[in-house]
FIDO-52084 format. One line per field, with one value per residue: residue in one letter; x, y negated, z of N, C-alpha, C, O, CB in turn. Coordinates in Angstrom, 2 decimals. Each point is the difference from the previous one (the first is absolute). Glycine has a CB too. Example, Ala and Ser with C-alpha at 12.3 -4.5 7.8 and 13.67 -1.06 7.14 Angstrom:
REM residues 2
drenro c(a | s)
n.x c(13.19 | 1.54)
n.y c(5.69 | -2.22)
n.z c(7.80 | -1.97)
ca.x c(-0.89 | 0.82)
ca.y c(-1.19 | -1.19)
ca.z c(0.00 | 0.06)
c.x c(0.90 | -0.77)
c.y c(-1.20 | -1.09)
c.z c(0.00 | 0.73)
o.x c(1.04 | 0.51)
o.y c(0.02 | -1.11)
o.z c(0.66 | 0.17)
cb.x c(-2.93 | 0.67)
cb.y c(1.15 | 1.74)
cb.z c(0.59 | -2.32)
//
This chain:
REM residues 68
drenro c(m | s | e | i | i | f | v | v | e | q | d | a | d | g | h | l | e | a | r | a | l | g | h | s | i | f | t | q | a | d | s | r | d | a | l | h | t | a | v | r | d | a | v | r | c | h | f | d | a | d | k | l | p | k | l | i | r | l | h | f | a | h | d | e | v | i | a | a)
n.x c(135.77 | 0.85 | 1.88 | 0.75 | 1.30 | 2.35 | 0.26 | 2.92 | 0.79 | 2.91 | -1.06 | 2.12 | 0.80 | -0.05 | -3.23 | -1.10 | -2.21 | -1.91 | -2.16 | -2.07 | -0.53 | -2.30 | 1.54 | 0.44 | 2.76 | 2.48 | 2.04 | 2.62 | 1.61 | 2.79 | -1.36 | -2.15 | 0.02 | -1.37 | -2.31 | -1.00 | -0.48 | -1.57 | -2.19 | -0.77 | -0.52 | -1.97 | -1.96 | -0.36 | -0.94 | -2.32 | -1.72 | -1.84 | 2.17 | -2.20 | 2.02 | 2.88 | -0.14 | -0.08 | 2.27 | 1.66 | -0.10 | 2.98 | -1.22 | 3.58 | -1.31 | 3.11 | -0.75 | 1.92 | 0.95 | 0.95 | 1.53 | -2.56)
n.y c(-36.37 | -1.44 | 0.30 | 1.83 | -3.03 | 2.03 | -2.91 | 1.48 | -1.09 | 0.92 | 1.54 | -1.70 | 2.36 | -2.05 | 1.10 | -1.49 | -0.43 | 0.72 | -1.61 | 1.21 | -3.26 | 1.81 | 2.62 | 0.77 | -0.48 | -0.02 | 1.06 | -0.75 | 0.56 | -0.31 | -1.61 | -1.99 | 3.11 | 0.43 | -2.18 | 1.61 | 2.50 | -1.47 | -1.23 | 2.73 | 1.35 | -2.23 | 0.24 | 3.14 | -0.30 | -2.15 | 1.48 | 2.61 | 0.59 | -2.34 | -2.33 | 0.03 | -3.32 | 0.51 | -0.99 | 1.33 | -3.51 | 1.00 | -3.03 | 0.49 | -1.56 | -1.08 | -1.74 | -1.90 | -0.28 | -2.89 | -0.47 | -1.93)
n.z c(16.89 | -2.92 | 2.69 | 2.56 | 0.53 | 1.25 | 1.65 | -1.17 | 3.15 | -0.61 | 2.90 | 1.09 | -2.15 | -2.80 | 0.27 | -2.64 | 2.57 | -2.71 | 2.12 | -2.50 | 0.08 | 1.87 | 1.59 | 3.10 | -2.46 | 2.43 | -2.45 | 1.40 | -2.56 | 1.14 | -2.62 | -0.91 | -0.26 | 2.77 | -0.65 | -2.55 | 1.80 | 2.27 | -1.87 | -1.33 | 2.82 | 1.01 | -2.47 | 0.27 | 3.09 | -0.68 | -2.20 | 0.26 | -2.29 | -0.04 | 1.61 | -2.05 | 0.45 | -3.17 | 2.10 | 2.43 | -0.04 | 1.36 | 1.21 | 0.09 | 2.82 | 0.12 | 2.55 | -1.82 | 3.34 | -1.48 | 2.74 | 0.45)
ca.x c(0.98 | 1.00 | 1.33 | 0.24 | 1.18 | 0.81 | 0.99 | 1.22 | 0.98 | 1.18 | 0.11 | 1.32 | 0.96 | 0.17 | -1.00 | -1.13 | -1.29 | -1.10 | -1.31 | -1.06 | -0.96 | -1.38 | -0.07 | 0.88 | 1.08 | 1.33 | 1.08 | 1.32 | 1.04 | 1.34 | 0.34 | -1.18 | -0.45 | -0.65 | -1.23 | -0.98 | -0.50 | -0.74 | -1.26 | -0.88 | -0.45 | -0.92 | -1.26 | -0.66 | -0.53 | -1.05 | -1.18 | -0.41 | 0.51 | -0.85 | 0.03 | 1.37 | 0.20 | 0.76 | 1.29 | 0.50 | 0.83 | 0.88 | 0.35 | 1.17 | 0.02 | 1.15 | 0.16 | 1.32 | 0.22 | 1.15 | 0.24 | -0.59)
ca.y c(-1.00 | -0.08 | -0.35 | -0.09 | -0.85 | 0.26 | -0.97 | 0.73 | -0.75 | 0.77 | -0.04 | -0.37 | 1.03 | 0.02 | 0.84 | -0.70 | 0.39 | -0.43 | 0.05 | -0.32 | -1.00 | 0.47 | 1.46 | 0.51 | 0.75 | -0.51 | 0.92 | -0.64 | 0.72 | -0.60 | -0.70 | -0.33 | 1.20 | 0.87 | -0.66 | 0.23 | 1.36 | 0.06 | -0.74 | 0.82 | 1.14 | -0.51 | -0.37 | 1.25 | 0.65 | -0.83 | -0.07 | 1.14 | -0.11 | -0.84 | -1.35 | -0.51 | -1.25 | 0.16 | -0.68 | -0.26 | -1.21 | -0.19 | -1.41 | -0.03 | -1.22 | -0.11 | -1.26 | -0.59 | -0.92 | -0.90 | -0.90 | -1.34)
ca.z c(0.37 | -1.06 | 0.50 | 1.43 | 0.22 | 1.19 | 0.37 | 0.33 | 0.78 | 0.44 | 1.44 | 0.53 | -0.37 | -1.45 | -0.66 | -0.60 | 0.55 | -0.86 | 0.65 | -0.94 | 0.39 | -0.01 | 0.17 | 1.06 | -0.66 | 0.35 | -0.29 | -0.02 | -0.75 | 0.06 | -1.25 | -0.81 | -0.71 | 0.99 | 0.40 | -1.07 | 0.17 | 1.26 | -0.15 | -0.87 | 0.79 | 1.03 | -0.66 | -0.41 | 1.19 | 0.59 | -0.87 | -0.80 | -1.37 | -0.83 | 0.56 | -0.03 | -0.75 | -1.24 | 0.18 | 1.33 | -0.04 | 1.17 | 0.22 | 0.89 | 0.81 | 0.89 | 0.68 | -0.13 | 1.11 | -0.22 | 1.14 | -0.17)
c.x c(1.10 | 1.40 | 0.03 | 1.31 | 0.65 | 0.94 | 1.22 | 0.96 | 1.15 | 0.09 | 1.43 | 1.10 | 0.21 | -0.97 | -1.09 | -1.29 | -1.10 | -1.33 | -1.05 | -0.90 | -1.40 | -0.18 | 1.01 | 1.08 | 1.32 | 1.01 | 1.32 | 1.00 | 1.31 | 0.37 | -1.29 | -0.54 | -0.74 | -1.31 | -1.09 | -0.64 | -0.87 | -1.34 | -0.99 | -0.58 | -1.03 | -1.37 | -0.77 | -0.60 | -1.20 | -1.31 | -0.33 | 0.44 | -0.83 | -0.03 | 1.40 | 0.08 | 0.84 | 1.40 | 0.34 | 0.94 | 0.80 | 0.40 | 1.14 | 0.06 | 1.26 | 0.02 | 1.44 | 0.14 | 1.23 | 0.14 | -0.58 | 1.08)
c.y c(-0.01 | -0.24 | 0.05 | -0.76 | 0.39 | -1.18 | 0.78 | -0.94 | 0.91 | -0.12 | -0.31 | 0.99 | 0.10 | 0.86 | -0.88 | 0.56 | -0.57 | 0.22 | -0.48 | -1.09 | 0.58 | 1.49 | 0.42 | 0.90 | -0.70 | 1.07 | -0.77 | 0.88 | -0.77 | -0.78 | -0.30 | 1.22 | 0.94 | -0.61 | 0.20 | 1.38 | 0.10 | -0.69 | 0.78 | 1.19 | -0.44 | -0.36 | 1.25 | 0.72 | -0.75 | 0.02 | 1.34 | -0.24 | -0.94 | -1.45 | -0.63 | -1.33 | 0.25 | -0.59 | -0.12 | -1.19 | -0.09 | -1.46 | -0.02 | -1.34 | 0.00 | -1.39 | -0.49 | -1.04 | -0.83 | -0.89 | -1.38 | -1.05)
c.z c(-1.06 | 0.52 | 1.52 | 0.19 | 1.31 | 0.23 | 0.50 | 0.72 | 0.37 | 1.51 | 0.42 | -0.38 | -1.51 | -0.75 | -0.58 | 0.56 | -0.85 | 0.72 | -1.01 | 0.58 | -0.10 | 0.16 | 1.08 | -0.62 | 0.35 | -0.35 | 0.00 | -0.73 | 0.11 | -1.26 | -0.76 | -0.71 | 0.93 | 0.46 | -1.05 | 0.17 | 1.25 | -0.09 | -0.87 | 0.80 | 1.04 | -0.60 | -0.41 | 1.21 | 0.57 | -0.79 | -0.62 | -1.45 | -0.87 | 0.48 | -0.03 | -0.75 | -1.25 | 0.12 | 1.48 | -0.13 | 1.30 | 0.06 | 1.03 | 0.71 | 0.85 | 0.62 | -0.18 | 1.10 | -0.29 | 1.23 | -0.29 | -0.17)
o.x c(0.50 | 0.98 | -0.99 | 0.94 | -0.66 | 0.59 | -0.12 | 0.28 | -0.15 | -0.05 | 0.88 | 1.17 | 0.79 | 0.07 | -0.30 | -0.19 | 0.00 | -0.28 | 0.12 | -0.28 | -0.41 | -1.12 | 1.01 | 0.03 | 0.14 | -0.23 | 0.01 | -0.22 | 0.03 | 0.93 | -1.06 | -1.21 | -1.05 | -0.96 | -1.16 | -1.22 | -1.08 | -1.00 | -1.18 | -1.19 | -1.01 | -1.04 | -1.21 | -1.06 | -0.89 | -1.08 | 0.90 | 0.16 | 0.55 | -0.61 | 0.19 | -0.58 | 0.83 | 0.94 | -0.88 | 0.99 | -0.56 | 0.61 | -0.21 | 0.10 | 0.44 | -0.48 | 0.95 | -0.82 | 1.06 | -0.96 | -0.02 | -0.30)
o.y c(1.05 | 0.31 | -0.31 | 0.17 | 0.18 | -0.53 | 0.86 | -1.10 | 1.22 | -1.10 | -0.16 | -0.36 | 0.82 | 0.07 | -1.07 | 1.22 | -1.20 | 1.09 | -1.07 | -0.01 | 0.47 | 0.50 | -0.68 | 1.21 | -1.21 | 1.19 | -1.23 | 1.19 | -1.14 | -0.80 | 0.52 | 0.21 | 0.54 | 0.72 | 0.23 | 0.15 | 0.59 | 0.49 | 0.10 | 0.27 | 0.68 | 0.28 | 0.06 | 0.62 | 0.61 | -0.02 | 0.81 | -1.15 | -0.70 | -0.85 | -1.11 | -0.13 | 0.91 | 0.47 | -0.13 | 0.05 | 0.10 | -0.53 | 0.29 | -1.05 | 1.04 | -0.97 | 0.79 | -0.91 | 0.53 | -0.25 | -0.45 | -1.18)
o.z c(-0.40 | -0.69 | 0.66 | -0.76 | 1.02 | -0.94 | 0.88 | -0.47 | 0.03 | 0.54 | -0.85 | -0.05 | -0.46 | -1.23 | 0.55 | 0.02 | -0.30 | 0.50 | -0.58 | 1.20 | -1.07 | -0.06 | 0.22 | 0.24 | -0.20 | 0.24 | -0.03 | -0.18 | 0.48 | 0.04 | 0.33 | -0.05 | -0.35 | 0.27 | 0.36 | -0.10 | -0.03 | 0.54 | 0.33 | -0.07 | 0.20 | 0.59 | 0.18 | -0.12 | 0.59 | 0.59 | -0.27 | -0.41 | -0.85 | -0.67 | 0.51 | -1.07 | -0.04 | -0.64 | 0.85 | -0.73 | 1.09 | -0.93 | 1.17 | -0.64 | 0.48 | -0.59 | -0.02 | 0.10 | -0.33 | 0.73 | -1.15 | -0.15)
cb.x c(-1.01 | -2.74 | 1.39 | -2.20 | -0.37 | -0.72 | -1.65 | -0.57 | -1.64 | 1.27 | -2.77 | -2.35 | -1.44 | 2.23 | 0.80 | 1.51 | 0.96 | 1.63 | 0.91 | 0.36 | 1.96 | 0.66 | -1.73 | -1.93 | -1.67 | -0.69 | -1.54 | -0.28 | -1.75 | -0.28 | 3.32 | 2.08 | 2.98 | 3.21 | 2.50 | 2.53 | 3.12 | 3.15 | 2.43 | 2.57 | 3.23 | 3.02 | 2.26 | 2.66 | 3.17 | 2.88 | -0.35 | -2.15 | 0.33 | -0.77 | -2.11 | 1.44 | -0.99 | -3.08 | 0.51 | -1.21 | -1.12 | 0.26 | -2.19 | 1.15 | -2.98 | 1.78 | -2.75 | 0.90 | -2.14 | 0.64 | 2.13 | -1.67)
cb.y c(-0.77 | -1.16 | -1.13 | 2.02 | -2.08 | 3.04 | -2.64 | 2.64 | -2.73 | 0.71 | 1.79 | -0.75 | 0.40 | -0.50 | 2.99 | -1.67 | 1.31 | -0.55 | 0.67 | 2.36 | -2.32 | -2.40 | 1.01 | -1.33 | 2.00 | -2.67 | 2.71 | -2.37 | 2.09 | 2.64 | 0.63 | -2.51 | -0.76 | 0.13 | -1.93 | -1.65 | 0.30 | -0.42 | -2.28 | -0.93 | 0.44 | -1.15 | -2.20 | -0.40 | 0.25 | -1.41 | -3.18 | 1.62 | 3.02 | 2.86 | 1.77 | 2.48 | -2.23 | -0.53 | -1.15 | 2.39 | -1.29 | 2.92 | -1.13 | 2.65 | -1.14 | 2.65 | -0.18 | 1.32 | 1.06 | 0.26 | 1.72 | 1.87)
cb.z c(2.88 | -0.79 | -2.67 | 1.25 | -2.31 | 0.55 | -0.29 | -1.53 | 0.85 | -2.75 | 1.04 | 1.93 | 2.50 | 1.66 | 1.01 | -2.13 | 2.61 | -2.58 | 2.89 | -2.13 | 0.31 | -1.34 | -2.66 | 1.45 | -1.72 | 1.64 | -1.33 | 2.33 | -2.07 | 1.47 | -0.45 | -0.25 | -1.22 | 0.48 | 0.92 | -1.46 | -1.13 | 0.65 | -0.08 | -1.99 | -0.55 | 0.72 | -1.00 | -1.81 | -0.09 | 0.30 | -0.21 | 1.95 | 1.08 | 0.17 | 0.95 | 1.17 | 2.19 | -0.64 | -2.99 | 1.48 | -2.59 | 0.81 | -1.71 | -0.86 | -0.43 | -0.79 | 1.71 | -2.63 | 1.94 | -3.26 | 1.74 | 1.53)
//
């Protein structure tokens, strides 16, 4: 596998939550730097060393609500 993609959203308390697409991997952190570390650790725990993806892509998603 060359790449794994995570969708990152901010929860109501301001924490960043990352969920992998197509894999049962979820992690969270308080900052982007901490999230980078947490995602790398989660990916290393999930895959065997010879199956590790070469790239981790973080897709930051957010909702924007405006008045009509």
